[in-house]
N, CA, C and O atoms as a GROMACS GRO file, in nm:
protein
  368
    1MET      N    1   1.261  -0.706   0.064
    1MET     CA    2   1.199  -0.836   0.067
    1MET      C    3   1.306  -0.942   0.056
    1MET      O    4   1.413  -0.920  -0.001
    2SER      N    5   1.277  -1.056   0.111
    2SER     CA    6   1.373  -1.165   0.101
    2SER      C    7   1.299  -1.297   0.100
    2SER      O    8   1.178  -1.302   0.122
    3GLY      N    9   1.372  -1.403   0.074
    3GLY     CA   10   1.316  -1.537   0.080
    3GLY      C   11   1.203  -1.559  -0.018
    3GLY      O   12   1.207  -1.507  -0.129
    4PRO      N   13   1.100  -1.636   0.022
    4PRO     CA   14   0.992  -1.673  -0.068
    4PRO      C   15   0.911  -1.554  -0.119
    4PRO      O   16   0.862  -1.557  -0.232
    5GLU      N   17   0.897  -1.447  -0.036
    5GLU     CA   18   0.819  -1.332  -0.081
    5GLU      C   19   0.883  -1.269  -0.204
    5GLU      O   20   0.814  -1.238  -0.301
    6ARG      N   21   1.014  -1.250  -0.201
    6ARG     CA   22   1.083  -1.189  -0.314
    6ARG      C   23   1.083  -1.284  -0.434
    6ARG      O   24   1.061  -1.241  -0.548
    7ALA      N   25   1.107  -1.412  -0.408
    7ALA     CA   26   1.113  -1.509  -0.517
    7ALA      C   27   0.980  -1.517  -0.591
    7ALA      O   28   0.978  -1.528  -0.714
    8ALA      N   29   0.870  -1.511  -0.519
    8ALA     CA   30   0.739  -1.522  -0.580
    8ALA      C   31   0.691  -1.387  -0.633
    8ALA      O   32   0.590  -1.381  -0.702
    9GLY      N   33   0.762  -1.279  -0.602
    9GLY     CA   34   0.721  -1.147  -0.647
    9GLY      C   35   0.599  -1.094  -0.575
    9GLY      O   36   0.534  -1.001  -0.623
   10ARG      N   37   0.568  -1.151  -0.460
   10ARG     CA   38   0.450  -1.108  -0.385
   10ARG      C   39   0.476  -0.977  -0.312
   10ARG      O   40   0.582  -0.958  -0.254
   11PRO      N   41   0.380  -0.886  -0.315
   11PRO     CA   42   0.393  -0.763  -0.237
   11PRO      C   43   0.392  -0.794  -0.088
   11PRO      O   44   0.341  -0.898  -0.044
   12ARG      N   45   0.448  -0.704  -0.012
   12ARG     CA   46   0.451  -0.720   0.133
   12ARG      C   47   0.400  -0.592   0.198
   12ARG      O   48   0.440  -0.482   0.160
   13VAL      N   49   0.312  -0.607   0.296
   13VAL     CA   50   0.261  -0.495   0.375
   13VAL      C   51   0.299  -0.524   0.519
   13VAL      O   52   0.269  -0.630   0.572
   14ARG      N   53   0.367  -0.428   0.582
   14ARG     CA   54   0.407  -0.450   0.722
   14ARG      C   55   0.390  -0.322   0.803
   14ARG      O   56   0.421  -0.212   0.757
   15GLN      N   57   0.341  -0.340   0.924
   15GLN     CA   58   0.320  -0.230   1.017
   15GLN      C   59   0.454  -0.188   1.074
   15GLN      O   60   0.528  -0.271   1.126
   16LEU      N   61   0.488  -0.059   1.064
   16LEU     CA   62   0.613  -0.009   1.119
   16LEU      C   63   0.593   0.049   1.258
   16LEU      O   64   0.675   0.028   1.348
   17ASP      N   65   0.484   0.123   1.275
   17ASP     CA   66   0.447   0.179   1.405
   17ASP      C   67   0.297   0.206   1.402
   17ASP      O   68   0.230   0.168   1.305
   18ALA      N   69   0.244   0.268   1.504
   18ALA     CA   70   0.099   0.289   1.513
   18ALA      C   71   0.043   0.371   1.397
   18ALA      O   72  -0.075   0.358   1.364
   19ASP      N   73   0.125   0.455   1.336
   19ASP     CA   74   0.077   0.545   1.231
   19ASP      C   75   0.124   0.512   1.090
   19ASP      O   76   0.078   0.575   0.995
   20THR      N   77   0.213   0.414   1.074
   20THR     CA   78   0.277   0.393   0.944
   20THR      C   79   0.283   0.247   0.904
   20THR      O   80   0.313   0.159   0.985
   21VAL      N   81   0.254   0.224   0.775
   21VAL     CA   82   0.264   0.091   0.715
   21VAL      C   83   0.359   0.102   0.596
   21VAL      O   84   0.351   0.198   0.519
   22ALA      N   85   0.448   0.005   0.580
   22ALA     CA   86   0.535  -0.002   0.462
   22ALA      C   87   0.471  -0.098   0.362
   22ALA      O   88   0.426  -0.206   0.398
   23VAL      N   89   0.468  -0.056   0.236
   23VAL     CA   90   0.417  -0.140   0.128
   23VAL      C   91   0.534  -0.161   0.031
   23VAL      O   92   0.588  -0.064  -0.023
   24GLU      N   93   0.572  -0.287   0.010
   24GLU     CA   94   0.685  -0.318  -0.077
   24GLU      C   95   0.642  -0.418  -0.183
   24GLU      O   96   0.563  -0.509  -0.155
   25TRP      N   97   0.693  -0.401  -0.304
   25TRP     CA   98   0.662  -0.492  -0.413
   25TRP      C   99   0.780  -0.498  -0.509
   25TRP      O  100   0.868  -0.413  -0.505
   26GLN      N  101   0.779  -0.599  -0.594
   26GLN     CA  102   0.884  -0.617  -0.693
   26GLN      C  103   0.841  -0.550  -0.822
   26GLN      O  104   0.754  -0.602  -0.892
   27GLY      N  105   0.900  -0.437  -0.854
   27GLY     CA  106   0.868  -0.366  -0.978
   27GLY      C  107   0.955  -0.415  -1.092
   27GLY      O  108   1.042  -0.499  -1.071
   28PRO      N  109   0.934  -0.364  -1.212
   28PRO     CA  110   1.011  -0.407  -1.328
   28PRO      C  111   1.160  -0.376  -1.317
   28PRO      O  112   1.243  -0.444  -1.377
   29ASP      N  113   1.194  -0.273  -1.241
   29ASP     CA  114   1.334  -0.233  -1.225
   29ASP      C  115   1.391  -0.273  -1.090
   29ASP      O  116   1.496  -0.222  -1.050
   30GLY      N  117   1.325  -0.362  -1.020
   30GLY     CA  118   1.373  -0.403  -0.889
   30GLY      C  119   1.269  -0.375  -0.782
   30GLY      O  120   1.150  -0.360  -0.812
   31GLN      N  121   1.313  -0.368  -0.658
   31GLN     CA  122   1.221  -0.349  -0.547
   31GLN      C  123   1.170  -0.206  -0.542
   31GLN      O  124   1.248  -0.111  -0.557
   32ASP      N  125   1.041  -0.190  -0.523
   32ASP     CA  126   0.978  -0.060  -0.505
   32ASP      C  127   0.903  -0.062  -0.373
   32ASP      O  128   0.875  -0.169  -0.318
   33GLY      N  129   0.870   0.054  -0.324
   33GLY     CA  130   0.792   0.060  -0.201
   33GLY      C  131   0.763   0.200  -0.159
   33GLY      O  132   0.825   0.296  -0.206
   34VAL      N  133   0.667   0.213  -0.068
   34VAL     CA  134   0.627   0.342  -0.013
   34VAL      C  135   0.587   0.322   0.132
   34VAL      O  136   0.565   0.210   0.178
   35LEU      N  137   0.578   0.432   0.202
   35LEU     CA  138   0.519   0.434   0.336
   35LEU      C  139   0.382   0.498   0.323
   35LEU      O  140   0.366   0.597   0.252
   36VAL      N  141   0.284   0.443   0.392
   36VAL     CA  142   0.148   0.499   0.391
   36VAL      C  143   0.097   0.509   0.533
   36VAL      O  144   0.150   0.446   0.625
   37GLU      N  145  -0.007   0.590   0.550
   37GLU     CA  146  -0.068   0.597   0.682
   37GLU      C  147  -0.128   0.462   0.718
   37GLU      O  148  -0.166   0.386   0.628
   38ALA      N  149  -0.138   0.432   0.844
   38ALA     CA  150  -0.179   0.299   0.890
   38ALA      C  151  -0.328   0.271   0.876
   38ALA      O  152  -0.370   0.156   0.878
   39ARG      N  153  -0.409   0.377   0.863
   39ARG     CA  154  -0.554   0.359   0.854
   39ARG      C  155  -0.610   0.425   0.730
   39ARG      O  156  -0.565   0.532   0.689
   40CYS      N  157  -0.708   0.360   0.671
   40CYS     CA  158  -0.775   0.414   0.552
   40CYS      C  159  -0.844   0.546   0.586
   40CYS      O  160  -0.906   0.558   0.692
   41PRO      N  161  -0.834   0.646   0.498
   41PRO     CA  162  -0.900   0.774   0.525
   41PRO      C  163  -1.053   0.768   0.518
   41PRO      O  164  -1.120   0.863   0.561
   42HIS      N  165  -1.111   0.660   0.467
   42HIS     CA  166  -1.257   0.650   0.460
   42HIS      C  167  -1.317   0.620   0.597
   42HIS      O  168  -1.392   0.703   0.650
   43ARG      N  169  -1.288   0.506   0.654
   43ARG     CA  170  -1.345   0.465   0.783
   43ARG      C  171  -1.244   0.404   0.877
   43ARG      O  172  -1.281   0.336   0.973
   44GLY      N  173  -1.116   0.426   0.851
   44GLY     CA  174  -1.014   0.381   0.944
   44GLY      C  175  -0.977   0.234   0.936
   44GLY      O  176  -0.925   0.178   1.033
   45GLY      N  177  -1.004   0.170   0.822
   45GLY     CA  178  -0.965   0.030   0.805
   45GLY      C  179  -0.814   0.013   0.825
   45GLY      O  180  -0.736   0.099   0.785
   46LEU      N  181  -0.776  -0.097   0.886
   46LEU     CA  182  -0.634  -0.123   0.912
   46LEU      C  183  -0.564  -0.165   0.784
   46LEU      O  184  -0.589  -0.273   0.731
   47LEU      N  185  -0.476  -0.080   0.735
   47LEU     CA  186  -0.412  -0.105   0.607
   47LEU      C  187  -0.301  -0.210   0.615
   47LEU      O  188  -0.248  -0.250   0.511
   48ARG      N  189  -0.266  -0.254   0.733
   48ARG     CA  190  -0.170  -0.365   0.741
   48ARG      C  191  -0.232  -0.493   0.687
   48ARG      O  192  -0.162  -0.590   0.658
   49HIS      N  193  -0.366  -0.494   0.674
   49HIS     CA  194  -0.437  -0.609   0.618
   49HIS      C  195  -0.481  -0.584   0.474
   49HIS      O  196  -0.558  -0.662   0.418
   50ALA      N  197  -0.433  -0.477   0.414
   50ALA     CA  198  -0.474  -0.440   0.278
   50ALA      C  199  -0.421  -0.537   0.174
   50ALA      O  200  -0.322  -0.607   0.196
   51HIS      N  201  -0.489  -0.539   0.060
   51HIS     CA  202  -0.443  -0.614  -0.057
   51HIS      C  203  -0.364  -0.519  -0.146
   51HIS      O  204  -0.403  -0.404  -0.165
   52VAL      N  205  -0.252  -0.567  -0.200
   52VAL     CA  206  -0.172  -0.485  -0.291
   52VAL      C  207  -0.176  -0.548  -0.429
   52VAL      O  208  -0.143  -0.666  -0.446
   53ASN      N  209  -0.216  -0.469  -0.527
   53ASN     CA  210  -0.208  -0.510  -0.667
   53ASN      C  211  -0.080  -0.447  -0.720
   53ASN      O  212  -0.080  -0.331  -0.761
   54ALA      N  213   0.029  -0.524  -0.720
   54ALA     CA  214   0.160  -0.472  -0.758
   54ALA      C  215   0.164  -0.430  -0.904
   54ALA      O  216   0.231  -0.333  -0.938
   55ALA      N  217   0.095  -0.502  -0.991
   55ALA     CA  218   0.097  -0.468  -1.133
   55ALA      C  219   0.036  -0.331  -1.159
   55ALA      O  220   0.082  -0.257  -1.246
   56ALA      N  221  -0.067  -0.297  -1.083
   56ALA     CA  222  -0.133  -0.167  -1.099
   56ALA      C  223  -0.089  -0.066  -0.994
   56ALA      O  224  -0.137   0.047  -0.994
   57THR      N  225   0.000  -0.106  -0.904
   57THR     CA  226   0.046  -0.025  -0.790
   57THR      C  227  -0.071   0.037  -0.714
   57THR      O  228  -0.076   0.157  -0.688
   58ARG      N  229  -0.165  -0.050  -0.678
   58ARG     CA  230  -0.283  -0.008  -0.603
   58ARG      C  231  -0.285  -0.079  -0.468
   58ARG      O  232  -0.245  -0.195  -0.456
   59LEU      N  233  -0.331  -0.006  -0.366
   59LEU     CA  234  -0.354  -0.061  -0.233
   59LEU      C  235  -0.504  -0.060  -0.210
   59LEU      O  236  -0.569   0.043  -0.231
   60VAL      N  237  -0.562  -0.173  -0.167
   60VAL     CA  238  -0.706  -0.184  -0.148
   60VAL      C  239  -0.735  -0.210  -0.001
   60VAL      O  240  -0.688  -0.308   0.056
   61CYS      N  241  -0.814  -0.121   0.058
   61CYS     CA  242  -0.850  -0.132   0.200
   61CYS      C  243  -0.936  -0.257   0.221
   61CYS      O  244  -1.026  -0.284   0.141
   62PRO      N  245  -0.910  -0.333   0.328
   62PRO     CA  246  -0.987  -0.454   0.354
   62PRO      C  247  -1.129  -0.426   0.406
   62PRO      O  248  -1.213  -0.516   0.404
   63LEU      N  249  -1.155  -0.305   0.451
   63LEU     CA  250  -1.285  -0.276   0.513
   63LEU      C  251  -1.395  -0.248   0.410
   63LEU      O  252  -1.494  -0.321   0.407
   64HIS      N  253  -1.379  -0.146   0.326
   64HIS     CA  254  -1.481  -0.111   0.227
   64HIS      C  255  -1.426  -0.110   0.085
   64HIS      O  256  -1.493  -0.063  -0.007
   65HIS      N  257  -1.305  -0.161   0.067
   65HIS     CA  258  -1.243  -0.180  -0.064
   65HIS      C  259  -1.211  -0.050  -0.138
   65HIS      O  260  -1.210  -0.047  -0.261
   66SER      N  261  -1.186   0.056  -0.063
   66SER     CA  262  -1.134   0.178  -0.127
   66SER      C  263  -0.997   0.144  -0.185
   66SER      O  264  -0.918   0.074  -0.121
   67SER      N  265  -0.970   0.192  -0.305
   67SER     CA  266  -0.844   0.163  -0.373
   67SER      C  267  -0.766   0.293  -0.392
   67SER      O  268  -0.823   0.397  -0.425
   68PHE      N  269  -0.633   0.285  -0.372
   68PHE     CA  270  -0.547   0.403  -0.380
   68PHE      C  271  -0.427   0.374  -0.468
   68PHE      O  272  -0.367   0.266  -0.460
   69ASP      N  273  -0.392   0.470  -0.553
   69ASP     CA  274  -0.277   0.457  -0.643
   69ASP      C  275  -0.152   0.495  -0.566
   69ASP      O  276  -0.137   0.610  -0.523
   70LEU      N  277  -0.062   0.400  -0.549
   70LEU     CA  278   0.060   0.424  -0.470
   70LEU      C  279   0.164   0.506  -0.544
   70LEU      O  280   0.256   0.559  -0.482
   71THR      N  281   0.152   0.518  -0.676
   71THR     CA  282   0.248   0.595  -0.754
   71THR      C  283   0.195   0.731  -0.796
   71THR      O  284   0.265   0.807  -0.864
   72ASP      N  285   0.072   0.763  -0.757
   72ASP     CA  286   0.011   0.892  -0.792
   72ASP      C  287  -0.036   0.963  -0.665
   72ASP      O  288  -0.151   1.004  -0.654
   73ASN      N  289   0.055   0.977  -0.570
   73ASN     CA  290   0.028   1.051  -0.446
   73ASN      C  291  -0.091   0.999  -0.367
   73ASN      O  292  -0.158   1.076  -0.299
   74GLY      N  293  -0.119   0.869  -0.376
   74GLY     CA  294  -0.227   0.810  -0.298
   74GLY      C  295  -0.366   0.845  -0.346
   74GLY      O  296  -0.462   0.833  -0.270
   75THR      N  297  -0.380   0.888  -0.472
   75THR     CA  298  -0.510   0.923  -0.528
   75THR      C  299  -0.606   0.806  -0.516
   75THR      O  300  -0.570   0.692  -0.547
   76GLN      N  301  -0.728   0.834  -0.472
   76GLN     CA  302  -0.829   0.728  -0.462
   76GLN      C  303  -0.877   0.694  -0.603
   76GLN      O  304  -0.911   0.784  -0.681
   77THR      N  305  -0.879   0.565  -0.636
   77THR     CA  306  -0.921   0.522  -0.769
   77THR      C  307  -1.057   0.454  -0.770
   77THR      O  308  -1.121   0.444  -0.875
   78SER      N  309  -1.103   0.407  -0.654
   78SER     CA  310  -1.237   0.348  -0.644
   78SER      C  311  -1.275   0.337  -0.497
   78SER      O  312  -1.193   0.354  -0.407
   79GLY      N  313  -1.404   0.307  -0.476
   79GLY     CA  314  -1.453   0.290  -0.340
   79GLY      C  315  -1.528   0.412  -0.290
   79GLY      O  316  -1.541   0.511  -0.363
   80PRO      N  317  -1.576   0.406  -0.166
   80PRO     CA  318  -1.650   0.518  -0.107
   80PRO      C  319  -1.563   0.645  -0.105
   80PRO      O  320  -1.442   0.638  -0.083
   81ALA      N  321  -1.626   0.758  -0.128
   81ALA     CA  322  -1.554   0.886  -0.137
   81ALA      C  323  -1.476   0.917  -0.009
   81ALA      O  324  -1.526   0.902   0.102
   82CYS      N  325  -1.353   0.959  -0.028
   82CYS     CA  326  -1.268   1.003   0.082
   82CYS      C  327  -1.147   1.076   0.023
   82CYS      O  328  -1.131   1.084  -0.099
   83ARG      N  329  -1.064   1.129   0.109
   83ARG     CA  330  -0.945   1.199   0.062
   83ARG      C  331  -0.840   1.099   0.015
   83ARG      O  332  -0.854   0.978   0.035
   84ALA      N  333  -0.735   1.149  -0.046
   84ALA     CA  334  -0.624   1.064  -0.090
   84ALA      C  335  -0.553   1.004   0.031
   84ALA      O  336  -0.557   1.059   0.141
   85LEU      N  337  -0.489   0.892   0.009
   85LEU     CA  338  -0.408   0.826   0.111
   85LEU      C  339  -0.273   0.898   0.120
   85LEU      O  340  -0.213   0.928   0.017
   86ARG      N  341  -0.226   0.924   0.239
   86ARG     CA  342  -0.094   0.986   0.254
   86ARG      C  343   0.014   0.885   0.221
   86ARG      O  344   0.023   0.778   0.282
   87VAL      N  345   0.097   0.919   0.122
   87VAL     CA  346   0.202   0.830   0.073
   87VAL      C  347   0.332   0.906   0.072
   87VAL      O  348   0.335   1.022   0.033
   88ARG      N  349   0.440   0.841   0.116
   88ARG     CA  350   0.573   0.903   0.107
   88ARG      C  351   0.675   0.795   0.069
   88ARG      O  352   0.649   0.676   0.086
   89PRO      N  353   0.788   0.837   0.020
   89PRO     CA  354   0.887   0.739  -0.025
   89PRO      C  355   0.938   0.650   0.088
   89PRO      O  356   0.946   0.690   0.204
   90LEU      N  357   0.973   0.529   0.050
   90LEU     CA  358   1.034   0.436   0.143
   90LEU      C  359   1.180   0.472   0.155
   90LEU      O  360   1.249   0.482   0.054
   91PRO      N  361   1.230   0.493   0.277
   91PRO     CA  362   1.372   0.528   0.291
   91PRO      C  363   1.461   0.417   0.235
   91PRO      O  364   1.429   0.299   0.246
   92GLN      N  365   1.572   0.456   0.178
   92GLN     CA  366   1.666   0.358   0.120
   92GLN      C  367   1.753   0.296   0.226
   92GLN      O  368   1.837   0.212   0.196
   0.00000   0.00000   0.00000
């Protein structure tokens, strides 16, 4: 992150390709981030439009508000039942 996003500590979600979204946020020890699949496993909501709660490290789908823990292997924490979100480390 750079510029105003980093200064304000706002999370950033950006589409990398058709299948992958990068989620970046400012953690207590510096920048953190993960790669996630581009669509929600519930109904295919576009996660490039997702809300990120950086304090709780949760990603919330804009379609039906399914919530996923980004630090616990994408475990679903709320919303309509579905499988976990595929999460992998952000390359350095």
